[in-house]
N, C-alpha and C positions, 0 to 999 in steps of 0.2 A: 503494500499499499504506499502511495507516495502523495502528497499534498502539494508539494512545490513544482509548478511545472513551469515557471519563468526562471529567467536569470536572477536570481535573489541571492543576498550575502546574510549569512547567519552571524550574529555577534552574541557573546555571553558575558554579562557583567559579573566578575568574579573578585570581589573586594577592591583592590586599588588597581587592578588590571582589567583590560577588555580583550577577550579572545575572539578573533575574526576568522571566517572559513567561507573561501569561495568554492563552490561544488557545481558538477554537472552530473546529469542523470541520463541513463540508457535503461528504459523500462523502471524497474523497482531498484536498480543498482546505482548506487552513488559513487562518484569518484572525486577526490578531494583535489581540486586544482591548485589551491594556495590556502596556506594556514599561517596565521601570524599573530603576535600578541604585542598590544600597545598599552602604555599607561593610561589610565582613566582620565588623567587631566590633559591628555594629547588628542582625546576622541574628536573634539570639534575640529581640530586641525586636520586630522585624518578624513573625516567627513567632507571637509570643503575640497580636499584632492581627490576623493573617491569618486570614480566615474559612474559606478552602480547607484541606482536611484531607490531600489526597493530593499528593504531589510526585514529580517525575522530576529527578534530580540529575545532572549532569555535572561531573566532578571531575578535576583535573590532579594526579596522584599523584607525590608526591616520590620514592618508591621503586616501582619497577616493573621487571618482567623480561619479555622477549618474545624469541621466536626461533622459527624454523621447524625443525621435527625430523621424523624418520621413526620410525613405531612399527610393530609387527607388525599385519597385518589382523585385526581382530576386530569382534564385533557392537558395536551402539550401547550395550548395556547395560554392557559391560565396558571400552569405549574410555576413557570418563572416568577409570576407576582407572589404566588404562595411562598416559595423559597426566599425571596426578598423579605416578605413580612416575618417569616421565621428568624433571619438572620438579624433583623432590625431589633428583635426581643432579646438578643444575647450579646450583641457586640455594642461598644460604646460610640463608634464612629457613626455618623448619618450620611456621609457622603463616600459612597464605595461602590466598587465593582465587582462581580463575582462570577465564579462559574460552577457548575454542579454536574454530577454522575449519578444518575439513578442506579440503585443497587438493586431492587427488586420489591416485591409487594409482599406483604405478610399480614396476618390476622392478629389484632391485639384487642382483646375484650369484645370479641364478636364483631369488631370492625376491621375492614380492610384498610390498610394503609400503605403508602409508599416509603420506602426507605432511601435516602440519598446521602451522598457525601458532598459538601460544598467548601469552597476556598475563596474567601473574600479579601481584598486589600484596599487600603486607603486611597481615594482617588487623586489626592494631592501628591502622593508619591508616584503614582502611575503617570500622571501628567507631565511631573518633573522628568521621568526617563524618556518620554516620547517626545517632549517638546525640544531635547537636544538635537534630535534628527530632523524634526520639521524647521527648527532655526536655521539648519544648514541645507534646505531644499531638499531634503529626503523624505521619503515615505516608508512608513512602518506597516507591514503587512498583519503582523500578529505580535503579541507579547505573551510568553509562556512562562509562568513561576517555574522556578528551578528544576523541582521534582518532576513537573508535569513534561519537560523536555525529555527526559530519559524514560518516562512510562512507557513508550512503545516497545522498550527492550524486555518488557515483562509481560506484555498483554497476552502471550500465547501460553503463559504458564498457569496452570489449574491451582497449583498449590499456594498458599501465603508465603511471602518472603519478606525479609526486611533488607532494603537497599541503603547503602551508605554512600554518600558523596562527601569530599573533602576539600578544604581550602586551607589557607595559611593558619587561620586562628579559630576556626570553627568547623564541626562536621553536621552533617545533616542526615537523620536516619528517618525512613519513611516505611510504612507497612503497606504493602500492594498485593492484590490477589485478583487475578483475571484482569489486569488492566485498571482496577479501581484503587485508588489511593484513599486508605482508611484513616492514617494517622501519619503526623509529621512531628518530628522534634529536631530542635537545633540544640547543640551542646559546644561550649568552648573547648578549644584543643590547644595544646602546646606544642605540637608537631604537624609537619605536613603528611607524614605516613600515620600507621595506627600504633598507640601506644597502650600500655595496660590500663591507664586511667580511660581511655576511649573504650576500651573492651568493657569496662565496668558500667558505663553509660549505656552501652549496647546491650547488656544483659539486663540492665533495668528497663529499657525500652521493650525487649523481648516480654519480660514479666508483666509490664503494664499492658501490652497487647493481649496477653492471655488472660489477665484477671480482670481488666475493664472493659476491653472489647470483645472478649470471648472469641478470639482468633490466635491460634498457635502457630507461629511461624515455623517453617520447616528448615529454613536456611537463612544464613546472613551473606549476602553478596556485596563485595566491594568493587566500587566502580573506580576507574582511573588508576592512578598509580599507588592507591592506598598501601597495598601488601608488598610492594617492591623491595623495601628495605626494611619492613618491620620486624620487630623481635618480640613476640608475645609470651609473657611468662605466667598468666594466669588461665584458669579454665572458662571456657566460654559455656552458656547454656544451651546454645544453639550452633550446629556445625557452621564453618566459615567456608567461603569460597569466593574467587576472583571471577569477574564477568569476563567471558569470551567475546571476542570480536565477532559480529555477525559477517557471514559471507558477503552479504549484499553491500557492505561498506567497504570500498577499495582504498585502502591505505595501510601504512605499515603500522604495527602494533602500538609504537609510541605515539604517534600522531593521533591515533583514536583515543589512547589514554589522555594525552594532553588536552584535547579539544573535544571531549565526549558530549558535552553540553550543546555547543553550537552544531556539531555533527547531527546529533539524534534529533535536534529541534526541527530539521527537514521533515522528519516523519510524524511530529507531533500531531495529535488530533486537533482538528478545527474547533471541537467544543472545549480544548483547553485554552483557547485564545482569550485571555482576560481583558483585551483592549476594550474600553467602554464604548457606548454608542456615539458619543462626541467625537472621538478620533476615528471610528470606523467611517462616519459620515464625511470627515475631512477627507479621508483616503479615497472614498467614492468620488467625491466632488473633485479632487485632483486628477483622478483618473479621467473623470469626464473632461475637464477643461483641457487635460493633455491631447486626448483624443479629438476634442472640438478644434484645438488650435492646428492640428495636423490637417483636418478636414478644410478649415478655413484657407489654410496656405494652398491647398490644392484648388480649391474653388477660386481663390484668387488668382492663381496662373491661368486657369481656364477662362475667367472672365477678361483678364488682360489680352489674351490671344484673340478672344472674340471682340474685344473693343478696337484693338489694332487692325483686325479683318474689316471691321465696319467703317473705320476711319475714311478709307478710300471711297466707299460707298456713299458715305455722307458728304464727301466733297463733290462728288459727281452730281448727286442729288441738289446741293447747293447751286452748282452751275446751272442745273436744268431749271430751278426755280428763278434764277436771275434772268435767265432767258425768257421764261415765260412772264415774269414780271415787266421786262422791258417791252414785249409785244402787247401786253395788255395793261393799259393805264388804269383800269379801274381795280386792279387786284388789291392795292393797299387798302382801299375804302371797304372791299368787301371782308378782307380779312380783319380789319378793325371792328367792323359791325359784328362778326362772328364771334371775336374775342369777348366783346361786351355781353352779347347774349349768353355765351358759355359761363361767364362769371355770375349773371344773374342766374341761371340754372342750378348753379351748385349751392346757391342759398336755400333751395328748396329740397336738395336731394335727400338729405338726413330725414326730413318729414315723409317723403315718398317711400323711402326704404322702409321706414317704420310702419306705414300703412299696409305695405306688401308683405309685411312677416308674418309668418305663422306664430299663433299665440297658444302656449299650452293651457289647457282646461284645469285650472286650480280646483273648481269646485269637484270635479270628479275625484281628485287625489284626497281632498278632505273628507269626503264621504267615505272613500275606501280606507282612511286612516282610523276612522271611528269603529271599524269592523275587525281590528286586529285584537287577536288574542292575548290581552294585557294581563289576566288573572291577579296576581298580587304586585302588578307593576303600574306606574304611573308616569304619564309624560309631563315634564315639569315645562318644556319649552320648545317651540318650533321655529326655526329661522329659515328663512327662503331667499335666494338670490336668482335673477333671472339672467341666464346665460344666452349666448347667440341661438342655440337650438334647444334648450331644455331649461327646466327649473333645478336649482341645486337646494337641497333641503337638509337641514341638520337638525335631528331630535335629541334633546337631553331629557333623561329621566332617571327613575328611581325604582329599584326592586325591593319590597318588603318581604323578605325571608331569612330564616334562621340558620341556614346551613350553607355551606359552599355548592352542594349539589343542587339545592333548590335555586340558589341565585343563578347559577349556570342553567339550570333548566328553564327558569322564567325567561331568561335572556335568549335562549336558543328558540324559545317558542315565539318571541316578538320577531326575531330574524325569520323563522320559518314562515310567518303570517305576512310579513312584508315582502317576502320573495314571491308570494302568490299575486300580489297587486299587479295587474296589467302595466306595462311600459315603465316599471321601476327597476333601476338598476343600482344596487348597494355597492358604494365604493369604499366605505370604511365602517368599521364596527369595533369598538372597543368597551371594555367594561373593567371597573374598579371593585374588586371583589370586597376589598376593607370597606370602602365608602357605600357600597351597593348602589353604585350608579353606572350608568351606562351612555353612549353616545354612538348615534347612527348617522351615517351621511348617505345620501343617495340622490341620483338624478332622475327626473321625471320627464318623459316625453310623451305627449298626447296633445294632438292639436286640432283646432277648429279652424277650418280655412276660411279667410274672408273673401267675400265676394269681390273680384277685381273688375 
């Protein structure tokens, strides 16, 4: 599986350095074209010099929140809102971005619930990371939290394992099973490899997973260079192993170990992209403007060609007009009279166009709206705007129900009823489960022809 189809550079922020990888793909196989390490304070200079425009970013967030929670069973459209509401109940920050992974459904107290794992970060820290790229004219396709970049290396394992990543001053241990990250723990470290103190922290992590999460890890897997020069003198509660380089990653072992985060981020799941909607919209807008500018340049050249082609024809036409003007002394008077009449006619064109225009029949629409299946719902306001060929209608309302399921059912009944109204095309529909409000936008086309 591969998610990066374009020429993209992957970078990983690792304390005071940034690791950069240029790669190319052939099918699912990746070949490392270039790998380098730059100081974090030199990133801006690097970005200004770098010709590549698009980047995948792996970042180790200083402030993050993660947990496994249970929520009511809901459709995909409403699940994100429910997860956001659950996160707000437990975290202190209000401005955050998050990702989540459904674990499965189970029954608690005769009620079916969805179990999922979430990961949330402060938006201010996320914006500060992405801003460095945008300030230097670059686009960020995705931002992956550190452990989610390496998660694809574990997604085909059925058993639960603890993965361990290292840096100069800290280690990160995470519990993962079938590609789902259940628990993440960071702890300080005095060495770049694995020490006896690190093993104690890892043993504590394994015991916590067994006692609190009820998952017993079968193996501890070290990523990167952690085991190369390690000397371990204390026993471990879980067997230890080093990660083998996958065959689909074409590079030497040292490069893979040194640059494991940016390399594996090329395979990270789209659902692990924690880039919030604000920056996703900027990315889409920049792509649109880039493509639009290319089209504009092409059209400009075509128009110039047509203009040059017509210059000669215009010159010939002017010569012909001069000849006709010389042979007909009254042409100036006729042209002046024509111009005056045309100016006078333009004053009435807007009125004429309005009188000839088809008019939507609002009465039929209002009658149809009174027949909507509202049940426990209420329309608070209706706003309309007349377009060239239709009426744009916005309905705001509330749903009086006690459960998420009843709210969702009431909202769906309204949508289904409106979908049956002739000549109505729904363009937008949203619902705030917490506030029990909804908004529906639609266009209405039904015309009564004027006698012309």
